[in-house]
N, C-alpha and C positions, 0 to 999 in steps of 0.2 A: 559489610557495606561501608563505604567511605563517605564522610560528610564533606560539606564545602570547605570547612576550615582545614581538614586533613589534605584534601586535594590541592588547595591553594598552597599549602606548605610544600607539597611534593613538586609542583610545577615551578615554584620559586627556587627551590633547592636545585632543580635540574638546570634552570636558566643561569643560575649563579655559577654552575660548574661547566657551562658550555664554552667551547673554544672556537666555534664557527662564527662567521660574519653575521649570520642571521639564523635564528633557531625558533622553531615552534614546538612546544611540548603539549601533549594531550594525555590526560589521565581519564580512563573510562572503565566502566564495569557495571556489575549489577548482580542481582539474585533472581533466579528463576525456579519456580515450583511448578511441577507438572503432574498430571494425573491421567494415565492412559487406561482405557477400558475396552473390553471386547466380550462378545457373547454374554452381555448383561452383567459382567463382573469386572472389578478392577484388576488390571494385570501388572502395572508398574506405577510407582510414584517415587518422587524424590525432589530434592532441592540441591541446586548447585550454585556456586558463586564464581564469578569470573572477573578478572581485572587486567588491564593492559596499560603500559606506559609506552607511548609512541613519541619518537623524536624525529623531526625533520630538520636536517642541518644543511646549510647553504654556504658556499664560498663563491661569491659573485653569482653567476648564473649556473653554477654546478650545484646540484642538490641531491640528496638521498635520504632515505628514512630507515629506521630500525625500531624494533619493539621488543618488549619483554614483560614479564609479570612480577618481577622482584622490585619492590618499592623501597628496599633498603638503600643506604648510601652507595654500597658496592654495586647493587643492581642498577641504580640510576647511572653510575659512572660507566658501567659496561655498555649500556644502550647508547649513551652519548658518544663514546669513543667509536663504537661500531658505525653509527650514523655518520660521524665525521670522516672516518676512514673511507667509507663508501662514497661520500660526497666528493672527496678529493679525486677519486677515480672516475667519477661520472662524467659523461660528455656534456659540453655546454648545452643548455636548453634555451633556444631563442625565445620561448614563450614564458620564461621564468618571471614570476612576480614576487616582490618582497612581501614579507608578512605584513599584516595590517597593524595599524596603530590603535589607540583607544577607540572604542565604539560604544554606542548606546543601544540597548535592547529593550523590547517591550516585555512586560511582565506576563508570565504564564503561570497558572495555578500550580502549586507544588503537588506532588503525588501523595497518596495516602501513606501514612507513616509505617504501616505494617501490611504484610500480605495476609490472605485469608484462605488458608488451605481447608479449613473446616467448611467454609462457605462453598468452596468449589466441590468438596466431597458431597455436600447436600445437593448441589445442583446436578452432579453426575448421577446421583441416586434417583433423582426425579426422572432423568432420561432412561435409565435402565429399568426402573419400575414401570414406566409407561410402556416400554417395549415388551416386558414380560407379561404385563396384563393383556396385551393384544396377541400373545403367542409369537412375538417377533424377537429379533436379535439386534441389540444396539452395540456399536463400537464407536470410539471417538477419542478426543484428546482435549484436555483442559490445561490452560497455561495462565500463570499469574506471575508477572514480572515487575521488577523495579530496576531502573537503570539510572546512571549518572554519567556526566561527561564534563570535563573541565579542560579548557585550552588557554594557553598564554604564549606570548611571543616576546622576543627581545625588543621589538618595536612598540610594545605596550598594549597589545590586545589582551583582554582577559574576559573569559566567558565561562559561566557555569549553568548547567541545566540538569534537573532531575525529573524523571518521568516514571509513570507506571502504566501498565496495560493488563488486560485480562481478556481471554477468549475461550470459547467452547465450540467445538464442532462435533457433530455426530452423524453417523450413517446407520440407518435402520434397515434391515433386510428381512424379507419373508423367509420362512424355514426352507422352502424349496428353491430360494434364490431367484425367483422371477420378478420380484418387486423390490425396489430400493428407494429410500427417501433420505435426503440430506438436508441439514439445516445447521446454521452457525450464528453466533453473535459475538461482537467484540465491544469492548468498552474501556474506560480508564481504570476501573476497579471491578472486582468480582461482584460487588453489590449492584453494578450497572447491568449485569447480564440477566436476561429474561429466560431462565431455564425452562419454565413451563412452556413458553412459546417455542423454544428449540425442540423440546420433546414432542409437543403436539404436532408441529409441522413435519418433523421427520417421520413420525409414526403414520400420520395421515397420508403422506406421499408414498410411503412404502406400501400401504394397503391399496392406494389408488393406482399405483404403477404396475401392479402385478398383472401378468398375462397381457402384454401389449398387443395392439393390432398394428398392421403395417400402414405407414404413411409414405408415399413416394417422395423422393427428394424434390426440392423446388424452392422458390422464393415465396415466403409467406409473411402475412401480418404476424408479428411476433411480440409477445410480452416477455421481457427479460427481467427476472427478479434482481433485487439490489446487488447480490453477489456477482451476477453476470455483468451488470453495469459497472461495478467497481473494477472488474478484470479488464473490460474494454476501455474504460476511462484511463486506466494506468498506461495503456498502450498509446493513447493520445497525448497525455501529459508528458510522457517521456520524449516526445518529439517537439515540444515547444521550445526549441533552441534557436536563438538568433543566428548563431554561427552556421549551423547546418542549413538553415533556410537561405542565408545570404551566400553560402558557398554552393548552392544548387544541389544539396544532398537530401532534401526534405520534401514532403508533400506540400509544405508551405512555401516552397521556392517558386520564383518566377524568373524568366530569362533576364540576363543583364545584372545579376546580383540583387534583384529586387525580391520582395516577399509579399505574402497575402494578408499582411496586417490590415485590418479595417474592412476587408472584403466580406460580403454576406455569404456565409457558408452554412449556417445553422438556423433553426427557428429563432425568432427574435426573443421569445420568452425564456429560452434556456440561459442560465446564469452560472458560470464557473468562476469560483473565487478561491482564494487561500487565505487563511488566517491562523497563525500559530497559537493564538489565544482563544480560538473557538472551542467552547467547552465540549462539544460533541466529538471532536477529533483534534485535540491539541497536538502541537509539535514543538520541537526545539525552536526558540526564537533566533537562532543563528545557524549558519551552515558549518561544515567541517572546518573551513578556514577562518571562521569567526565573522563572516559577513552577516549583517543584520537581516532578518526576515521581518516583514510587516504584512498587514492585511492588504490584499490587492485583488482587483478584478482581472480575469484572464479572458473570459468570453462574455460579452454583453451585446445586446441588440443584434444577435446573429453573427457577430464577427469576433475573431481573435484580436485582443487589444494589446497584448504584450508577449514577449518571449523572454526566457532566461538569457542572460548575457554575462559571461565571465568577465573578470577584471581585465584579462589580457585582450579579449575581443572588444570590450568597451574602449580601451585605450587605443586599439588599432583603428576602430571605426569612428571614434569621437562621439559615441553614444553612451547613455547612462548604463551603469552596472545594474543588472537585475538578478537578485539572488534566486536560487531555486526555491521550491515550496516544499515544506515538510508534510503538509496535509492539504487535502482538497475537499471542497464542498460544491456539489452540483445541486442546484436548486432551480426554482422557476420564478419568474417575475409575473406569472399568470396563474390561472386556476389549476388546482391539483385534483386528481380523481381518486376517490377512496377505493374503487373496485374497477380495475382495468378490464377484467374479464367481462363484467356486465355490459361494457360498452363495445365489445368485440363481436362482430357478426360471424366471422370465420377466421381462424388463426391458430397459432400454437403458443403454449406457455412453456418456457424453459427455466429450469431450476438453477442449473449451474453449468459453467464452461470449464473445460479441462484440457490440459496438454496443449496449450496455445503456443504456436510457433509462427515466426515471421515468414511471409511469402515474398513480399515486395516492399521494401522500406520507402521507396519513392511514392507509392500510393497508399501506404499504411494498410496493405492487405495482409491479413493473418488467417491462419487455419487452426482448428481445434476440434474438440469433441464435446457433445452434450453428455451429461451424466445425471443419474438419480432422479428421474422424473421429467418426461416430456409429455404434454397433454394437448389433445385436440379440443378446440373451443368452437362451439356452434350456437348461434343465437343467444350469446351472452352467458353460456354455461359450459363448464368442462364436461365433455361427453364421453371421452375414452382416453386411456393411456396409449401412446404410440411409441414406436421404436426410437432409439437414439440415432444421432446423425454426426457425420463430419460436416463442419461448416467452413465456409470461406467467405470472409467479409471484412469490412473495415470499420473501426470506430467512427470514422468520418461519416460513412454512409448511415450508420445506425443513428447518430445524432442528427444528421441532415434530414432524415426521414422520421424523426420522432414526432409523435402527434399528441402524446399525453404522458404524464408522470404522476406518481403518488407523492406523498410526503417523504422527505429524505430520512435516512437512518444510517447507522454504522454497521454494515454487515460483517460477519466473519469471513475469512478467506479459506479456500480449500487447504492451504498450508498450515492453518491453525492460528493465523494472526489477523488477517483481514486488512492489514495496512492502516493507513490514516485516511480512508475514504468515507465521506458522508454523502450518500447518494440515494436516489429514489429507485423504485421499479419504473420501467419505461416501456412504452409501446411504440414500436416502429413499424412503418408500413411495409417494409420488406427486410428479410434476413435470409441469406443464401444458405440453405441446407443442401449440401452438394452430393452427399452419398449416405447410405444407411450404415450405421454402426451396430455391431452385435453386442456392444457393452450393455450392462444392466444399469 
């Protein structure tokens, strides 16, 4: 691992040797420890380190980049000269922007100084022991990472950020393969993960989901667990772009280059914000180019209040630059519900969403599958497991029709990380389950 002092020395050395008109140097890397398990036993484990030196060189509005992982003087020289040679050959970029000058960044808590492979091993054993005790089989993936990133430019920008994260996801299956339960958690450190909750949830859902009964496709009152909400929210936040809205390429577009900022689209009590210093899901206080991030509200009072806006688009339109968000927090300005099931007369509970693909970017319509536990609710109780579905719906519709949420938390994702989402479970009055899926 490289500390701030070593990273600073490398970027300064590279800038001093640069021959381009404008240059941005980025040093990044980290250490990752993983633990994979299947059939109630560890299958692979290991630790790897990675590092990258990236150079963006510009001559006027011609620019190009190159990268390598040799931090010696010769390695730095090689990457610089390759980037500069490519930049001289690159076509002019009419949207090129010079690198930033000095910036101020908010403080974000530093990561834990060491990783905790023993803690992860103990957590995985909790999962495998719980599955074995119930005559079930657990498989999953634990990940413990530390990362760093340092960037500097000829114009004077300098930024450093170090981070850490940990996650565990597990799938528990019944011996005959008719029941499957999934659960995950993500946090800043291994000690943040509630291994007992992961194990208990996955085992319970595997047992509950065995021998499903048929439920016909349709639009149902639906409870989406936090992992589902995180997946859908990511589809929405990726569309909060001023340029795409003003160019007519977005759900948030209106005729004549106008947009839907400030229009009532969602329940007034939903609150979407971003804050890189939020302890539940921290993020880098600066973007890849060194643009500062700060705490901001994105949805309040039922309306979208801001879009991301690049430096180029801000200059073109005469509007303020809006950096992207490295993490998101979806909360409520109103009452939260401890048990969404108890307040549901008839509906479905969905554990996780899988294989999500875009259908129509203009309406933010997506399709995907449910996995690892879909349950029918009647009179405030889960009464039976039902088949999985293909669904076709939009995060806009899900939030527009939201009627209740729980307290927010940071769920793990199906890919093992969970991203930087801090979200609740959510009940929506309709979710389109379009066809039956044979998946377990």
